N, C-alpha and C positions, 0 to 999 in steps of 0.2 A: 949307576943312575938310570932311572926309567927314561925311555925314549920320549921326546916331546911329541905332543899330539900332531899328527900330520894334517895340515889344513886342507879341507875339501869343501867346495861349495855344494849346495844342493843340486839335484838333477831332476829333469822332468818326471822321471819315474817316482820321485818322492811326492808327487801330487796324490798318488794312491794312499799312502799312509797318512798324509796330511788331511785329506778329506775324510778318510776313514776315522781318524782320531777325533776330528772336529765334530762329525755327526755322532760318533759313538759316545763321546763324553756328554754332549748336549742332549741328544735324544735319550740317552741312558738316564740322565737326571730327570727328564720329564716322565720317563717310564715309571720311575719310583712313585711319582704323583698318581699315575694311572693305576698301578697295580698294588700299591700299598699306601693309599691316601691317609688311612687312619694312623698308621705308624709315623708317617712323615709329619703330619700335622701335630701329633702328640709330642714328637721330639723337636721339630724345627719350626712349627707354627703353620698357619694356613698359607695357601699360595698367594704370592704377591710379587711385585716387581723388585722387592728388596729381600726376597727369600734366599737363604744360602744356596739352595739348589738352583734357583734361577740365575744367581750370580755365577755359579760354577758353569752353567750352560752358556752364558754370555762370554765367559772367559775361555771357552773351549778352543776357538781358533788360535788364541795366543798361546795356550798350553801346548797345543799341537805344534805350533811354530817353534817354540823354545826347545821342546824335546828333540825335534828333528835337527835344529841348528846345533844343539849340543852334541848329538850323535855324529854329525858330519864334521863339525869344526871345533868341538871342545869349547873350553872357556874362552880361548882366543877368538874363535868364530862367533861366539855369542856376543862378545864385546864389540866385534866388528859389525855384527848385525845391528846392535843397539846404537852404534855410531850414526846410523841413518836417521835417528831422532834429531841429530844436530844439523841436518840438511833442511834449511828453511828458505833458501833463495828461490824465488819464482817470479815470473813477470808480474808487475803490479796489478794487472787485471785480475789475477787469481785472488789477491787479497781483497779486491773490491767484490768479487763473487762471494768470498767467505763471509765478509762482515756487512755487506749491503745487499748483494743479490739473493742469497738464501733467505734472510729475513723477509725480503720483499715478496718472494714466492709464497711464503706462509701467510703473510698479511693479505696478499691478493686472493689466495684460496679461501681465507676466512671471510673476506668481503663477499665473494661469490656465494659462499655457503650461508652467509648471514650469521656467522658465529661471533661471539664476543672477541674483541681485539686485544683485550687485556685479561690474561689468565687470572683466576681467582685463587689467591693464597691467603691463609689465615693471618700471616704476618710476613714481614721482610725476612725474618730469621728462617721461617719455613721455606720461603723461596730460595734463599741462599743455600740451605741444606740440600734441597733437591738439585739445584744447579751444580753444587760440588759433587753430589753423588753421580749425576749424569756424566760428569767429566772423567770419572774413573770407572764407568760401566761400559757403555757402547763403544767408545773410542778404543778400548783395549782389543776389540775384535780386529783392528787394523794391523796388529802385529802378524795376524794370520792371513787375512784376505789380501791386503796390499803388501804385506811384508814377505809372504811366501807364495801364496796362490797366484797373484797377478804376474810377478816376474817369471815364474816357471811356465805359466800359460803363454806368455809372450815369446818364449823360446820356440813354441810350436805353431803360433798363429799371429795374425796382426793384432795390434792393440784393440781395434774395434771388435773383432771376433772374441778376443780374450775377455773383454769387458762384458759381452753378452753372455758368454758361458759362465763367468764368475757371478754376474748379476742374478742369473736364474738360480744358480746353486745357493747363493747368499739368501735369496728370497725364500726358496724351498726350505732351507735350513731353519727358518723361523716358524715353520708349520706348527710344531707342538705348542708354541705360545698362543696360537689362535684357538687351540682346543682346550686351553686351561683357563678356567675362570680366575679372576683376580689379576690378570695381566692386562697391560694396556692394549695389546694386540687382540685380545678377546672381543673387543668392541669394534674391530675393523673387518673389512672384507679381504679375503686372502688373495684373490686374483689381482685386484688393483694394486695390492701391496707388492706382489712379485713384479708387476709391470713397473711400478715406481722404483723398486730396488734395482731393476735392470737399467732404467734410465739414469739413476744415481750412479750406478757402476760405470756407465759411459763417462759421466762427468768426472768422477774421481780418477779414472784411468788417465784422462787427459791431464788432470792436475798432477798426478803421480809422475807421469813421464816428463812434464814440464819442470818438475823439481829434480829430475834425474835420479829418482828412486828414494826421495825423502819420505819419511813416515809422519813427521810432525803435522804437515798441512792436511794430509788425508785424515789424521786423527781429529784435527780441528774441524774439518768438514763434517765428520761423523758426529761430533759434539754439537755442532749447530743443528743437525737434523733432530737431535733429542733435546735441544735447549728448551727448558720449560717457560722461557720468556716469550716464545712465539705462540701464536694462537692455534687452536685446533682447526686444521684445514682439510682433514680427511673427508671424502676421497678426492676433493678437487685439487689438492696439491699434487696428486699423482699425474694428472693431465698437464699441469704446469711444469712438472719435472720432465715429462716426456718432451714438451716443447723446448725446454732448456737443453735437454740432451741433443735434440736435433740441431739446435743452434751451435752447440759445442762441436758436434761432428763437422758442421760446415766450416767453422772457424779453424778447427784443428785437423782438417781433412788430409793435410800433407803428412802428418805424423800418425794419425789414427788408422790409416789404411795401408801403412807400410810397416813391414816387420822391422825395418831399420829404426823406426821411431819409438820402439818399446825398450824400456829398461829391463834387463833380464838377470841381473845379479841379485842374489839373496844376501850373500855375505860379501860385501864389497872389498876389493883388494886394498883400497885406500885406508880401510880400518884395520887391516891385519896387524900391522906393526903396533898400533895402539893396543889391540887386543892381546898380542903376545907379551907386551910390556906388563899389562895387568895380570897376566897369567904367570909371569915370572919366568918366561922361556929364555 
């Protein structure tokens, strides 16, 4: 009989292949647009937010995370990793932030900007199609950013420092989308976006640690950021997110500035037995 896979959690050194794969897959996909645009458009169509290569780029953090978890923990480790989707308990204030606070930031930014408060869609069906698409696009990044990147960074530094490092990396990772026509980001300014991503990273880190490593609520947070129901508040939403991040730091200062406040497990031990049962060990 073959020996069972020996269960191993990821290590801080795995940040190198994680970020390498994440950037390599995403920026490699965009490089095809840059160096072979004619071939890409002929085979897969013009650049857009729903282009197969764009979707591949967005899924890059998740792909990198799944590959590393499989290498370290096998199928049992992957099942344990995915068990973090079932962690949903958090202080009620975080649910208020998710479903009331985030929409309020976008509406406030739109009011400052003077933008329409109700997005224009051809029909209710068109709106629901975009809403569903956004639910399976951006939130998938969280398998990588908060699933792997944040816990490993929190083994090396405080949650605050980890959120700043990850936020800057997260923002810079989006750079090719700003250079490619047909994407939403091509209409935005890059530096405010990176500042906003860093501010959002601070907020999501506090949420992530409040759930003790859950992935569901960070994914819901990401979905709310891309929710087509909210008005266009760029770039004013950036400044509002910076203010919200400052408030989050103050309210969560006892955990954000202490390494003891950070969740550091990628493959949680509580999910190991469930994962082994699924693997048939």
